[in-house]
Each structure stands twice: as C-alpha cells, then as structure tokens.
C-alpha positions as CSV (number, residue, x, y, z in Angstrom):
1,M,0.0,0.0,0.0
2,R,1.3,3.4,-0.9
3,F,2.3,5.9,1.8
4,E,-0.3,8.5,0.9
5,L,-3.2,5.9,0.8
6,F,-2.1,4.4,4.1
7,I,-2.1,7.8,5.9
8,A,-5.4,8.7,4.3
9,L,-7.1,5.5,5.6
10,R,-5.4,5.9,8.9
11,Y,-6.9,9.4,9.4
12,L,-10.4,8.1,8.5
13,R,-10.1,5.4,11.1
14,A,-8.8,7.7,13.8
15,K,-10.2,6.9,17.2
16,R,-8.6,9.5,19.4
17,K,-11.2,11.0,21.7
18,Q,-10.1,14.6,21.0
19,S,-10.4,14.1,17.3
20,F,-13.7,14.7,15.6
21,G,-12.4,13.9,12.1
22,N,-13.9,10.4,11.9
23,V,-17.3,11.7,13.0
24,I,-17.2,14.5,10.5
25,A,-16.1,12.2,7.8
26,L,-19.0,9.9,8.6
27,I,-21.4,12.8,8.4
28,S,-19.9,13.8,5.0
29,M,-20.4,10.3,3.7
30,L,-24.0,10.3,4.8
31,G,-24.5,13.7,3.1
32,V,-23.2,12.4,-0.2
33,A,-25.2,9.1,0.2
34,V,-28.5,10.9,0.9
35,G,-27.9,13.3,-2.0
36,V,-27.1,10.4,-4.4
37,A,-30.1,8.3,-3.2
38,A,-32.4,11.3,-3.6
39,L,-31.1,11.9,-7.1
40,I,-31.5,8.2,-8.1
41,V,-35.1,8.1,-6.8
42,A,-36.0,11.5,-8.4
43,M,-34.4,10.4,-11.7
44,G,-36.3,7.0,-11.6
45,V,-39.6,8.7,-10.9
46,M,-39.1,11.4,-13.6
47,N,-38.0,8.8,-16.1
48,G,-41.0,6.6,-15.1
49,F,-43.5,9.4,-15.7
50,S,-41.9,10.6,-19.0
51,T,-41.6,7.1,-20.4
52,D,-45.2,6.2,-19.4
53,F,-46.4,9.5,-20.9
54,R,-44.5,8.9,-24.1
55,N,-45.6,5.3,-24.4
56,R,-49.2,6.2,-24.0
57,I,-49.0,8.8,-26.8
58,L,-47.0,6.6,-29.1
59,G,-49.3,3.7,-28.2
60,V,-51.8,5.1,-30.7
61,N,-49.6,7.5,-32.7
62,A,-46.8,6.1,-34.8
63,E,-43.2,6.8,-34.1
64,I,-42.9,7.7,-37.8
65,L,-45.9,8.8,-39.9
66,V,-45.8,8.6,-43.7
67,Q,-48.5,10.5,-45.5
68,G,-49.4,10.0,-49.2
69,Y,-52.1,8.2,-51.1
70,T,-51.2,5.0,-53.0
71,H,-52.7,1.9,-54.4
72,D,-49.4,-0.1,-54.3
73,H,-49.2,-0.1,-50.6
74,E,-47.6,-3.6,-50.1
75,K,-44.7,-2.8,-52.4
76,I,-44.0,0.5,-50.5
77,R,-44.4,-1.2,-47.2
78,Q,-41.7,-3.8,-48.1
79,S,-39.5,-0.9,-49.3
80,I,-39.9,0.9,-45.9
81,L,-39.2,-2.3,-44.0
82,A,-35.8,-2.6,-45.8
83,V,-34.7,0.8,-44.3
84,P,-32.2,0.3,-41.4
85,G,-33.7,1.0,-38.1
86,V,-37.3,0.2,-39.1
87,K,-39.0,-2.4,-36.9
88,A,-42.6,-2.7,-38.3
89,V,-44.8,-0.9,-40.9
90,T,-48.6,-0.9,-41.3
91,P,-50.8,0.9,-43.9
92,H,-53.7,3.1,-42.8
93,L,-56.6,5.1,-44.2
94,Y,-57.4,8.3,-42.2
95,T,-60.6,10.3,-42.4
96,E,-62.7,12.6,-40.2
97,L,-66.2,11.5,-39.6
98,M,-69.2,12.0,-37.3
99,L,-70.2,9.2,-34.9
100,S,-73.9,9.1,-34.2
101,T,-76.1,7.2,-31.7
102,S,-79.8,7.5,-31.1
103,S,-79.1,10.4,-28.7
104,K,-75.6,11.8,-29.3
105,V,-73.3,12.9,-32.1
106,K,-69.5,13.5,-31.9
107,G,-66.7,14.1,-34.4
108,I,-64.0,11.4,-34.5
109,L,-60.9,10.4,-36.5
110,L,-61.5,7.0,-38.2
111,R,-58.5,5.0,-38.9
112,G,-58.7,2.1,-41.3
113,I,-56.0,-0.4,-40.4
114,D,-54.6,-3.7,-41.5
115,V,-55.5,-6.0,-38.7
116,K,-52.5,-8.3,-39.2
117,T,-49.8,-5.6,-39.1
118,A,-51.4,-2.8,-37.0
119,P,-50.7,-4.4,-33.6
120,E,-47.0,-4.4,-34.4
121,V,-47.1,-0.6,-34.5
122,I,-50.1,0.5,-32.5
123,T,-49.5,-0.9,-29.0
124,A,-52.9,0.1,-27.7
125,L,-54.5,-2.5,-30.0
126,R,-52.5,-5.4,-28.5
127,R,-54.5,-5.5,-25.3
128,L,-58.1,-4.3,-25.7
129,E,-60.2,-3.5,-22.7
130,A,-63.0,-5.5,-24.3
131,G,-63.7,-7.3,-27.6
132,D,-61.4,-8.7,-30.2
133,L,-59.3,-7.0,-32.8
134,D,-59.8,-9.9,-35.3
135,S,-63.5,-9.0,-35.4
136,L,-62.6,-6.1,-37.7
137,D,-61.8,-8.6,-40.5
138,S,-65.1,-10.4,-40.2
139,D,-66.6,-8.1,-42.9
140,A,-63.7,-8.2,-45.3
141,D,-65.2,-10.7,-47.8
142,D,-68.9,-10.1,-47.2
143,K,-70.3,-6.9,-48.6
144,K,-73.6,-7.5,-46.8
145,Q,-72.0,-7.8,-43.4
146,V,-72.2,-4.8,-41.2
147,P,-68.6,-3.6,-40.5
148,R,-67.0,-3.5,-37.1
149,L,-65.7,-0.6,-35.1
150,I,-63.3,-0.3,-32.1
151,L,-63.7,2.8,-29.9
152,G,-61.9,4.4,-27.0
153,Q,-63.2,3.4,-23.6
154,Q,-63.7,7.0,-22.5
155,L,-65.6,7.8,-25.7
156,A,-67.9,4.8,-25.2
157,E,-68.6,5.8,-21.6
158,R,-69.4,9.4,-22.6
159,M,-71.8,8.4,-25.3
160,N,-73.2,5.4,-23.4
161,I,-72.1,3.0,-26.1
162,Y,-72.0,-0.7,-25.2
163,L,-70.3,-3.7,-26.8
164,G,-72.3,-5.0,-29.8
165,Q,-74.3,-1.8,-30.2
166,R,-75.1,-0.5,-33.7
167,V,-73.8,3.1,-34.3
168,F,-73.7,5.2,-37.5
169,L,-70.8,7.0,-39.1
170,L,-71.5,10.1,-41.2
171,A,-69.1,11.3,-43.9
172,P,-69.5,15.1,-44.6
173,A,-68.2,14.5,-48.1
174,G,-71.3,12.7,-49.2
175,T,-73.0,12.1,-52.6
176,Q,-74.8,14.3,-55.0
177,S,-78.2,12.9,-56.2
178,S,-81.3,14.2,-58.0
179,A,-82.7,14.9,-54.5
180,G,-79.7,17.1,-53.7
181,Y,-76.6,16.7,-51.6
182,S,-76.7,14.2,-48.8
183,P,-73.9,12.9,-46.4
184,R,-72.8,9.3,-46.7
185,I,-74.1,7.2,-43.8
186,Q,-72.8,3.8,-42.8
187,P,-73.9,1.6,-39.9
188,F,-71.2,-0.1,-37.7
189,I,-71.3,-2.5,-34.9
190,V,-69.0,-1.7,-31.9
191,S,-66.8,-4.8,-31.4
192,G,-64.2,-3.6,-28.9
193,F,-62.8,-0.9,-26.7
194,Y,-59.2,0.3,-26.2
195,S,-57.8,2.6,-23.5
196,T,-54.7,4.7,-23.2
197,G,-55.8,6.7,-20.2
198,M,-55.4,9.9,-22.3
199,A,-58.7,11.8,-23.1
200,D,-57.2,13.5,-26.1
201,V,-56.7,10.0,-27.7
202,D,-59.5,7.9,-26.3
203,L,-62.2,10.4,-27.1
204,Y,-61.3,10.9,-30.8
205,F,-59.7,7.9,-32.4
206,A,-61.8,4.9,-33.7
207,F,-60.5,1.9,-35.6
208,T,-62.0,-0.3,-38.4
209,S,-60.6,-2.3,-41.2
210,I,-59.1,-0.6,-44.3
211,A,-61.8,-2.4,-46.4
212,A,-64.6,-0.9,-44.2
213,A,-63.0,2.5,-44.3
214,R,-62.9,2.4,-48.1
215,K,-66.5,1.3,-48.2
216,M,-67.4,4.2,-45.9
217,L,-65.7,6.7,-48.2
218,G,-66.8,5.1,-51.4
219,L,-63.2,4.5,-52.6
220,E,-62.2,1.8,-55.1
221,G,-59.2,-0.4,-55.3
222,D,-56.5,-0.8,-52.6
223,L,-56.1,2.9,-51.8
224,V,-54.4,3.8,-48.5
225,S,-53.6,7.3,-47.2
226,G,-50.2,6.5,-45.6
227,F,-48.2,4.3,-43.3
228,E,-47.4,4.1,-39.6
229,I,-43.9,2.9,-38.6
230,T,-42.3,1.8,-35.4
231,V,-38.5,1.9,-35.1
232,Q,-35.8,0.1,-33.1
233,D,-34.6,3.3,-31.4
234,V,-37.4,5.7,-30.5
235,F,-34.9,8.6,-29.9
236,A,-33.3,8.0,-33.3
237,A,-36.7,8.2,-35.2
238,D,-35.7,11.5,-36.9
239,K,-32.6,9.8,-38.4
240,T,-34.6,6.8,-39.6
241,A,-37.2,9.2,-41.0
242,R,-34.5,10.9,-43.2
243,L,-33.5,7.5,-44.6
244,I,-37.2,6.7,-45.4
245,R,-37.6,10.1,-47.0
246,E,-34.6,9.4,-49.2
247,K,-35.9,6.0,-50.2
248,L,-39.5,6.9,-51.1
249,Q,-40.5,8.7,-54.3
250,R,-42.1,12.1,-54.4
251,G,-45.6,12.5,-53.2
252,F,-44.9,11.2,-49.6
253,S,-44.4,13.2,-46.5
254,V,-42.4,11.7,-43.6
255,Y,-42.8,12.9,-40.0
256,P,-41.0,11.5,-37.0
257,W,-42.8,11.6,-33.6
258,M,-40.7,14.6,-32.6
259,E,-42.4,16.7,-35.3
260,T,-45.9,15.3,-34.8
261,N,-45.7,15.7,-31.0
262,P,-43.7,18.8,-30.4
263,Q,-45.2,19.4,-26.9
264,L,-43.9,16.0,-25.8
265,M,-40.4,16.6,-27.2
266,A,-40.3,20.0,-25.5
267,A,-41.4,18.4,-22.2
268,L,-38.7,15.7,-22.4
269,K,-36.0,18.4,-23.1
270,L,-37.2,20.4,-20.2
271,E,-37.1,17.4,-18.0
272,A,-33.5,16.6,-19.0
273,L,-32.5,20.1,-18.1
274,A,-34.2,19.9,-14.8
275,L,-32.6,16.6,-14.0
276,G,-29.1,18.1,-14.7
277,I,-29.8,21.0,-12.4
278,V,-31.0,18.6,-9.7
279,L,-27.8,16.6,-10.1
280,V,-25.5,19.5,-9.5
281,L,-27.5,20.9,-6.5
282,L,-27.9,17.6,-4.7
283,I,-24.3,16.5,-5.1
284,A,-23.0,20.0,-4.3
285,V,-24.5,19.7,-0.8
286,G,-22.4,16.6,-0.2
287,S,-19.3,18.2,-1.7
288,F,-19.6,21.2,0.7
289,S,-19.6,18.8,3.6
290,I,-16.4,17.2,2.2
291,I,-14.7,20.6,2.0
292,T,-15.7,21.3,5.6
293,T,-14.4,17.8,6.7
294,L,-11.0,18.2,5.0
295,I,-10.5,21.8,6.3
296,M,-11.2,20.7,9.9
297,L,-9.0,17.7,9.4
298,V,-6.1,19.9,8.1
299,M,-6.5,22.1,11.2
300,D,-6.6,19.1,13.5
301,K,-3.6,17.4,11.8
302,T,-1.4,20.4,11.6
303,R,1.2,18.9,13.9
304,D,1.1,15.6,12.0
305,I,1.6,17.3,8.7
306,A,4.6,19.3,10.0
307,I,6.2,16.1,11.3
308,M,5.7,14.2,8.1
309,M,7.2,17.1,6.1
310,S,10.1,17.3,8.5
311,M,10.8,13.6,7.9
312,G,10.9,14.1,4.1
313,A,7.3,14.0,2.9
314,T,6.9,16.3,-0.1
315,R,4.2,18.8,-0.5
316,A,2.8,16.7,-3.4
317,A,2.5,13.7,-1.1
318,I,0.7,15.8,1.6
319,K,-1.7,17.1,-1.0
320,K,-2.3,13.6,-2.3
321,I,-3.1,12.3,1.2
322,F,-6.0,14.7,1.6
323,M,-7.2,14.3,-2.0
324,L,-7.4,10.6,-1.5
325,Q,-9.2,11.0,1.8
326,G,-11.9,13.2,0.1
327,L,-12.2,10.7,-2.8
328,I,-12.6,7.8,-0.4
329,I,-15.4,9.8,1.4
330,G,-17.0,10.5,-1.9
331,A,-16.7,7.0,-3.2
332,L,-18.1,5.4,0.0
333,G,-20.9,7.9,0.1
334,T,-21.7,7.3,-3.6
335,A,-21.8,3.5,-3.0
336,G,-24.1,3.9,0.1
337,G,-26.3,6.3,-1.9
338,F,-26.6,3.7,-4.8
339,I,-27.6,1.0,-2.3
340,L,-30.2,3.2,-0.6
341,G,-31.5,4.7,-3.8
342,L,-31.8,1.5,-5.8
343,T,-33.5,-0.2,-2.9
344,L,-36.1,2.5,-2.6
345,C,-36.7,2.4,-6.4
346,F,-37.1,-1.4,-6.2
347,L,-39.6,-1.1,-3.4
348,L,-41.6,1.7,-5.2
349,K,-41.7,-0.4,-8.4
350,R,-42.5,-3.7,-6.7
351,Y,-45.0,-2.8,-4.1
352,K,-46.4,0.5,-5.5
353,F,-47.2,1.8,-2.1
354,I,-47.4,5.5,-3.2
355,K,-50.9,5.9,-4.8
356,L,-51.9,8.8,-6.9
357,P,-55.3,10.5,-6.9
358,P,-57.6,8.8,-9.5
359,G,-57.9,10.9,-12.7
360,A,-55.2,13.4,-11.7
361,Y,-52.5,11.5,-13.6
362,L,-52.3,9.0,-16.4
363,T,-51.5,6.3,-13.9
364,D,-52.7,5.4,-10.4
365,Y,-49.3,4.8,-8.9
366,V,-45.8,6.3,-9.1
367,P,-43.9,4.7,-12.0
368,V,-40.2,4.1,-11.6
369,L,-37.6,3.5,-14.4
370,V,-33.9,3.4,-13.7
371,E,-31.5,3.2,-16.6
372,G,-27.9,2.1,-16.6
373,P,-26.3,5.1,-18.5
374,E,-27.9,7.6,-16.2
375,L,-26.7,5.7,-13.1
376,A,-23.2,5.7,-14.6
377,L,-23.5,9.5,-15.2
378,I,-24.5,10.0,-11.5
379,A,-21.6,7.9,-10.2
380,F,-19.1,9.7,-12.4
381,G,-20.5,13.1,-11.7
382,T,-20.6,12.6,-7.9
383,V,-17.0,11.3,-7.7
384,F,-15.8,14.1,-9.9
385,I,-17.6,16.8,-7.8
386,C,-16.2,15.2,-4.7
387,F,-12.7,15.3,-6.3
388,L,-13.1,19.0,-7.0
389,A,-14.1,19.6,-3.4
390,T,-10.7,18.1,-2.2
391,L,-8.5,20.5,-4.2
392,Y,-8.7,23.6,-1.9
393,P,-8.2,21.8,1.5
394,A,-5.4,19.6,0.0
395,R,-3.7,22.7,-1.4
396,Q,-3.9,24.4,2.0
397,A,-2.4,21.4,3.7
398,A,0.5,21.3,1.3
399,L,1.3,25.0,1.8
400,L,1.9,24.6,5.6
401,V,5.4,25.5,6.7
402,P,6.7,22.8,9.2
403,V,8.5,25.2,11.5
404,E,5.5,27.6,11.9
405,A,3.1,24.7,12.3
406,L,5.2,23.1,15.1
407,R,5.6,26.5,16.8
408,S,1.8,27.1,16.8
409,E,1.4,23.7,18.5
C-alpha cells in the first residue's frame, strides 16, 4: 500500500477522543449518500412518468408517420421495411367523420387499419379493454356484413355505447343525387374498446378495417392514405425518417414523432435540463460537507503534517493524502447512496405503495424507471464533484510551513 493511501485511511479510522475527524467524515459520507439516493429516486420517478407518458402517446400514434395516397401499398411497405432502423410498418386510411347514436353525435378520427400488421405498430391494440381485434376482419369478404368498429373506452362511456351496439358514421363529403346533396351514412357494430388513459386520444380515435373505411368513403381499389412505422430506437426516429424520406419517391411526406408531438419533445428536453440542475445541486450539498471535513482535518492534523514534512514527505505527497481522503469519502458515500436509492426504487416499483389521486395523472401509482447510462453518469458526476471539493483543502495542507506549524502547536 502506498504511503499516501495508508495515511489517508489511517486518518479516516482515527479513534482519538479529542479528534472529531472520523465523526465529521461519517457525516460527510451520509450527506453524499443521501444526495445520491435522492437523485436516483428522483431520476427514476421522472423517467417513469416521462416514459409512461411517451408510451401512451405513441401507443396510438406512430413513431414515424408517412402520408401519401397510393394503391401499391404492399410494395411500398416492403420498401420501408428494408430501411435500417425500421421495426414494423402498417398501412392506414385516415378520415374525419361524425359518430352518431340515437341520442348523441360526436366528431371522430376514423383509422382504417390492416388487422394483421397494425398491432406491431399500435400498441394500444395489443390489449383491448373489451372485444377482439380480429373481429374487424369479419366483414372483409362479405359486402352485406355490417362492418365492425373499435372505440376508446372514454368515448364509449361518454356516449353510453356498449359492446355490440349499432352506431352510425356520417361522412360530410357525401354524394350528389337528384334529390340534392346528402352525407354518406354507414352503420357499424361496436366490437371492442381500447384505452390509453389519455382523453385526447380515447375520445377521438376509432379503428376499423381498411376495407370498411374504403367502403365508408366510397373508394375503389386498394387505396391507402399512408403508413405508420415503429423503429428500433425511438430517440433516433428522426434519423430513420430521413432514410425513409430518401428511399420513397415524391408524393410522400415523412414525419418522426418529434415533429408530430412537439409538446412531448419540449417536455422531455425540459425534464432533461431539470434533471441536470438537480444533479448539480444535490451533489453540491455533499461536496460542501467534504470541503468542511477536510478543512477541519487539516486544522486538526497540523502537527502531524509538519512532522511528516520534517521527515521528508513532499508537498505533493501531503496534497495527495487529503485528496485521497476526500475521494474515499465521496466513493463510499456514492456506494451507500446507490444501495439506498436503488433499494427505494425497487420497493416503489415492486409494491407501488405510493398511490396517486384517480384521474389526476395518467397512472394510479408512481412509475419508476432506472436506466444504466444515467446511473453511470450519476456515479461519475458525484465522484468528480467530490474530487473538486478536495482541491482547496489539500492545497492548503500542502502549503503549511513545518516550523511555523510546530511553533503554533
């Protein structure tokens, strides 16, 4: 063991009754540990809320949206699938309609989907609250069959719609006849409910098969209005969108989720900034206690420092002793903070003992998500700030003059 490290550890284990260095060092470790634990829990909760929010939005909205009418949708779908970073592609047919029951009317966005490929992209369709997604295909080959419709749970509750009920969709762009202009009206049977927990989604989006949507709009052939895409890396969706844009011919517009949901992107950036500020402030509290500890230790060990320098210890060695001591305090405090913080995150995630007011948030419990890269950043940032906190006290210890130090004793 090197001389500097031996002395640093010796000072931390000091048991002299007149020395408070070990007590102060312990308090400093606890300060760093509490700061790191608080940061890990705060980071986990913030990540949990943002990830849950993002997943709910992207559960119905694609990570990349391609708009453009085409009849040759399967060829284009395969072309998009060949782009690096693309995970799944599904065609769709969008239109704005009016949903009508015997007592209520509401405007909705109808999305004609391919039942086989849509669940790979639209996660909200993987687990319906009621009904079966395959029911949308029951009318594909039978023109006399009444088409099926899947609605949001909140929309169904607001309009008092039950499973199996017959409703009507009205297309404002209707038909012109000898009797005048009249909207196109088509009956549908409600065959399922989905739920994202977000009113802006559940109250407006309805799903049916592409064939039923074409029938509703009076379209011929295999026309679709675009494609929805999910990617391997959600935060690299803009790069994948550029590759898709380069591959497709003119007539198609490509939008990553960052452009279709600018409010969400702004919220995530603001959260990242807030997390960085919290990191600096919480760890700074622990670093101040380290500075105090080392300054008091230098004052307490003035005689020892003078004796070591008289015996040949260099100023660099003295400086290194106190820097190592501060780093040890910071490292032990960081390790303790990780144990405490990760334990709290595990308990929050496992037992969900903090309940949220119903309806106030998108979830009824506190979500927690802890990611490895951010933990590594916390560990590195904490130790680095603790290292900076050692520089001034260590420098002051190295500047002591042995003769004056012994005279003052």
